[in-house]
N, C-alpha and C positions, 0 to 999 in steps of 0.2 A: 409278463406272465400272464396267462388266463385264469381269473377266478371264477371258480366252480361251485361257490357256497350256495349260489342259488338253487342250482341243479342240486345238489344234496338234501336240500331243505326239502324242496319238492319231492323229492325220490323217499324221504322219511315219511312226510304226510301222505303219501300214494300208497306204503306199506301199513302206515295205521287205519288207512279207509280200507284197504283189504282185510286187514284182521276184524274190524269193524264189520264188515260184509260176511267174512264167514263165521264170526258169533252168532250172527242172522240166520245163517245157514242152517246151522246147529240147531238154534232153537228150534225153527221151521221143521226141522226132519225131527225132530223129537215128538213135538205135537202131534205130527202128522202119525208118528209112528204110535204115538199113544190112540188116538182116531181111528188107524184101523186094527190095531190088535186088543185095544183095552175100551172101557166104556166112554162113549162120547160125552164126555162131561164138559162143563164150559172152560175147565181151565187146558184143556185140547186145543179148543177152539181158542182162547186168550193167547197160548203159544203160538197157534199157526198166524194169529194175525199178529201180534209180537214178531215173531219173525220176520213177517215179511215188509211189515213197516221200518227195521232196521236196515235191512236189505235195502228197501226203496231210498232210504236216507243216504246211505253208502254212495250207490249209485249214483245220486244226482249232486254228493259231493265230489265225488269222480268226475263227473261231468263238468262241473262248475271249476275245479281247479286244473282242466285241462286246457279249458277256453283260455 
């Protein structure tokens, strides 16, 4: 019988990375919305930077896992 435990582990890991990436996207969008429709404060800028950083880390981990 074929053992696909490794496939399930990789699939679970990739879904967690996708969740991480979506959280980063949400933070980025909230920061951009704050900058567009509110005062351009440092908190909005930090939210944008944080969102982009989280998404970049998630994309890096996803590419590393696919190699």
